[in-house]
Rosetta silent file (secondary structure, phi, psi, omega in degrees, C-alpha in Angstrom):
SEQUENCE: MKYLCLVYYSEAEVYSMSKGEWQSLVRECLACGESLRASGHMLGGEALQPVHTATTVRVRNGKVTTTDGPFAETKEQLAGFYFIEAKDLNDAIQVASRIPPARLGSIEIRPVRDLHAELAPNVE
SCORE:     score description
SCORE:     0.000 S_00000001
   1 L     0.000  145.717 -179.461   -8.581  -65.633  152.769 S_00000001
   2 E   -95.410  140.470  178.878   -5.154  -64.689  154.078 S_00000001
   3 E  -134.355  147.223  171.582   -1.998  -65.168  152.020 S_00000001
   4 E  -106.399  124.077  177.853    1.666  -64.570  152.646 S_00000001
   5 E  -103.928  107.752 -178.033    3.513  -63.208  149.624 S_00000001
   6 E   -90.306  125.229 -177.121    7.200  -64.011  150.043 S_00000001
   7 E   -94.967  122.190  177.903    9.520  -61.735  148.082 S_00000001
   8 E  -120.849  138.942  170.084   12.656  -63.366  146.648 S_00000001
   9 E  -157.123  167.479  177.423   15.453  -61.793  144.639 S_00000001
  10 L   -78.657  113.533  179.026   19.167  -62.081  144.048 S_00000001
  11 H   -59.619  -38.014 -179.554   20.819  -59.923  146.701 S_00000001
  12 H   -58.527  -42.238  179.800   23.935  -59.655  144.528 S_00000001
  13 H   -68.658  -46.777 -176.093   21.861  -58.136  141.727 S_00000001
  14 H   -68.138  -42.634 -177.365   19.844  -55.813  143.930 S_00000001
  15 L   -78.071   -3.093  173.466   22.771  -54.609  146.029 S_00000001
  16 L   -93.314   -0.278  176.969   24.753  -53.826  142.875 S_00000001
  17 L   -66.459  155.001  172.671   22.145  -51.195  141.920 S_00000001
  18 L   -68.659  162.457  179.001   23.129  -47.548  142.043 S_00000001
  19 H   -57.223  -40.968 -180.000   21.892  -45.589  145.054 S_00000001
  20 H   -65.079  -42.563  178.046   19.312  -43.899  142.830 S_00000001
  21 H   -63.480  -43.445  179.478   18.019  -47.202  141.422 S_00000001
  22 H   -62.134  -47.072 -179.427   17.787  -48.679  144.935 S_00000001
  23 H   -63.925  -35.269  176.342   15.944  -45.647  146.308 S_00000001
  24 H   -63.161  -43.637  178.362   13.543  -45.759  143.356 S_00000001
  25 H   -64.042  -42.484  179.016   12.762  -49.426  144.095 S_00000001
  26 H   -62.363  -43.357  178.253   12.256  -48.670  147.800 S_00000001
  27 H   -61.265  -41.210  177.714    9.881  -45.803  146.939 S_00000001
  28 H   -61.382  -42.660 -179.855    7.927  -48.153  144.636 S_00000001
  29 H   -64.142  -42.506  177.963    7.661  -50.755  147.408 S_00000001
  30 H   -63.620  -42.865  178.674    6.420  -48.169  149.913 S_00000001
  31 H   -64.863  -39.336  177.778    3.859  -46.861  147.404 S_00000001
  32 H   -60.787  -46.038  178.444    2.750  -50.421  146.643 S_00000001
  33 H   -59.429  -43.502  178.879    2.204  -51.067  150.351 S_00000001
  34 H   -63.954  -41.634  178.634    0.163  -47.878  150.719 S_00000001
  35 H   -63.443  -42.602  179.620   -1.933  -48.776  147.672 S_00000001
  36 H   -67.978  -34.694  175.652   -2.569  -52.293  148.990 S_00000001
  37 H   -64.650  -45.299 -178.581   -3.542  -50.868  152.412 S_00000001
  38 H   -62.429  -32.995 -179.482   -5.949  -48.420  150.757 S_00000001
  39 L   -83.483   -6.284  179.963   -7.558  -51.254  148.769 S_00000001
  40 L    87.227    4.195 -179.481   -7.993  -53.373  151.911 S_00000001
  41 L   -83.209  -36.197 -170.440   -5.595  -56.092  150.767 S_00000001
  42 E   -82.185  121.181  175.176   -2.579  -55.316  152.976 S_00000001
  43 E  -100.820  -26.281  179.478   -2.592  -56.768  156.479 S_00000001
  44 E   173.339  176.710  178.161    1.125  -56.274  157.122 S_00000001
  45 E   165.359  157.099 -179.981    4.564  -56.728  155.697 S_00000001
  46 E  -154.298  153.325  169.005    8.208  -55.985  156.200 S_00000001
  47 E   -88.677  150.781 -179.540   11.510  -55.939  154.349 S_00000001
  48 L  -107.065  153.097  173.307   14.208  -58.215  155.760 S_00000001
  49 L   -65.283  162.572 -179.905   17.866  -57.539  156.475 S_00000001
  50 L   -56.979  156.066 -174.540   20.337  -59.210  154.063 S_00000001
  51 H   -58.908  -28.783 -179.494   20.704  -62.983  154.213 S_00000001
  52 H   -65.982  -13.348  177.665   24.143  -62.790  155.875 S_00000001
  53 H   -89.006   -5.905 -175.460   22.358  -61.555  159.033 S_00000001
  54 L   -74.238  151.083  172.034   20.179  -64.703  159.222 S_00000001
  55 E  -131.552  131.524  177.256   20.514  -67.437  161.814 S_00000001
  56 E  -102.306  131.373 -179.133   18.919  -70.856  161.364 S_00000001
  57 E  -111.627  135.199  174.629   17.779  -72.688  164.519 S_00000001
  58 E  -132.198  145.506  172.487   17.234  -76.445  164.766 S_00000001
  59 E  -123.323  118.944  178.787   16.197  -78.593  167.719 S_00000001
  60 E  -130.556  125.072 -179.509   17.096  -82.269  167.495 S_00000001
  61 L    52.627   39.157  177.691   16.705  -84.655  170.422 S_00000001
  62 L    78.744    0.118 -178.580   16.223  -81.672  172.729 S_00000001
  63 E  -103.116  129.530  179.068   19.492  -80.026  171.635 S_00000001
  64 E   -91.825  129.449  173.261   19.430  -76.543  170.088 S_00000001
  65 E  -127.093  149.982  177.267   21.888  -75.789  167.317 S_00000001
  66 E  -126.452  150.390  177.546   22.312  -72.618  165.301 S_00000001
  67 E  -132.902  136.445  174.687   23.854  -71.987  161.915 S_00000001
  68 E   -69.081  138.661  175.624   24.786  -68.638  160.429 S_00000001
  69 L    88.774 -177.514 -177.417   22.803  -67.828  157.331 S_00000001
  70 L   -76.898  171.506 -178.197   19.805  -69.430  155.682 S_00000001
  71 L   -64.457  -41.184 -173.808   19.001  -73.129  155.578 S_00000001
  72 L  -136.171  150.408  174.216   19.956  -73.681  151.940 S_00000001
  73 L   -75.078  131.535  178.762   22.020  -71.980  149.257 S_00000001
  74 L  -141.069  164.148  176.879   19.791  -70.497  146.584 S_00000001
  75 L   -77.359  -29.055  177.819   20.100  -68.096  143.667 S_00000001
  76 L  -118.402  143.496 -178.848   17.401  -65.884  145.162 S_00000001
  77 E  -112.709  152.088  176.272   17.114  -64.941  148.805 S_00000001
  78 E   -67.397  121.491 -174.505   14.063  -64.140  150.916 S_00000001
  79 E  -110.045  -19.739 -178.276   13.948  -60.348  151.031 S_00000001
  80 E   170.490 -173.616 -179.004   10.634  -59.597  152.701 S_00000001
  81 E  -152.072  153.634  171.178    6.944  -60.350  152.810 S_00000001
  82 E  -120.563  126.700  177.103    3.512  -58.897  152.265 S_00000001
  83 E  -101.857  115.388 -171.281    0.695  -60.319  154.400 S_00000001
  84 E  -125.601  162.370  170.776   -2.501  -59.858  152.423 S_00000001
  85 E  -112.741  127.771  179.527   -6.208  -60.593  152.412 S_00000001
  86 L  -140.813  153.137 -176.742   -7.577  -61.742  149.053 S_00000001
  87 L   -71.071  -28.339  178.842  -10.871  -63.300  148.005 S_00000001
  88 L  -165.948 -178.572 -178.206   -9.115  -66.262  146.351 S_00000001
  89 H   -61.287  -39.376  179.129   -5.841  -67.348  144.755 S_00000001
  90 H   -60.658  -41.511  176.819   -6.578  -65.454  141.542 S_00000001
  91 H   -65.017  -41.907  178.493   -7.054  -62.241  143.522 S_00000001
  92 H   -61.896  -38.858  177.826   -3.825  -62.974  145.455 S_00000001
  93 H   -63.448  -42.616  178.366   -1.966  -63.450  142.158 S_00000001
  94 H   -61.492  -42.936  178.269   -3.242  -60.083  140.933 S_00000001
  95 H   -63.409  -49.545 -177.433   -2.074  -58.431  144.166 S_00000001
  96 H   -61.209  -32.281 -179.092    1.334  -60.158  144.073 S_00000001
  97 L   -67.250  -16.217  178.749    1.882  -59.114  140.462 S_00000001
  98 L   -90.442   -7.148 -179.759    1.856  -55.471  141.637 S_00000001
  99 L   -74.479  118.068 -171.817    4.716  -55.996  144.135 S_00000001
 100 H   -52.000  -42.621 -179.262    7.691  -54.200  142.520 S_00000001
 101 H   -65.540   -5.505  174.900   10.424  -56.811  143.227 S_00000001
 102 H   -60.587  -25.348  178.372    8.416  -59.311  141.155 S_00000001
 103 H   -73.249  -21.245 -175.688   10.242  -57.706  138.200 S_00000001
 104 L  -103.520  -27.973 -175.883   13.616  -58.683  139.694 S_00000001
 105 L  -144.066 -119.347 -179.040   12.913  -62.050  141.281 S_00000001
 106 E  -149.614  160.682  175.711    9.775  -63.856  142.312 S_00000001
 107 E  -122.095  117.411  176.193    6.837  -63.695  144.699 S_00000001
 108 E   -92.885  126.815 -179.532    5.807  -66.960  146.347 S_00000001
 109 E  -103.802  124.280  179.730    2.148  -66.958  147.408 S_00000001
 110 E  -128.617  124.379  173.458    1.238  -69.206  150.323 S_00000001
 111 E   -63.260  143.474  178.882   -2.230  -69.534  151.869 S_00000001
 112 L   -89.605  131.411  178.171   -2.151  -69.050  155.630 S_00000001
 113 L   -81.917  143.428  174.108   -3.417  -71.976  157.710 S_00000001
 114 L  -101.406   95.939 -176.598   -5.902  -71.372  160.523 S_00000001
 115 H   -64.453  -31.774  177.373   -4.608  -73.740  163.201 S_00000001
 116 H   -63.260  -40.482  178.997   -7.570  -72.973  165.484 S_00000001
 117 H   -65.210  -32.707  179.979   -9.971  -74.143  162.775 S_00000001
 118 H   -69.322  -21.598  178.324   -7.952  -77.355  162.418 S_00000001
 119 H   -91.627  -14.912 -177.978   -8.613  -78.116  166.096 S_00000001
 120 L   -66.966  142.321  177.050  -12.326  -77.353  165.925 S_00000001
 121 L   -66.206  147.308  176.794  -14.591  -80.404  165.979 S_00000001
 122 L   -69.309  128.624  178.675  -16.196  -81.326  162.683 S_00000001
 123 L  -105.486  121.906 -179.923  -19.766  -80.115  162.632 S_00000001
 124 L  -126.270    0.000    0.000  -22.079  -82.152  160.440 S_00000001
């Protein structure tokens, strides 16, 4: 089953790290990704630019509006994601617990929906 592991942390806390601390965390994240690829869990993933670079798009009554920044103010911001394959939620939790920023913030695990399967006729 496919899961998206969303990485959240406080940008203020992370960006106040020394250069050495930041580079150490980045090296850990890269090593984690390589380890997850080697184990067959990692399907993809990326780090995101800081939240101040975000733009939120809404379409209401056919009109497009944009807002600078994320949708809602939060204590932790979305920092990146790991797209993984896991046998079940317990396996996904084990994988997510190895993602280094879990020590600084949180990892939200979300099962990925298969929209094609939702359109398939029920076979009985």
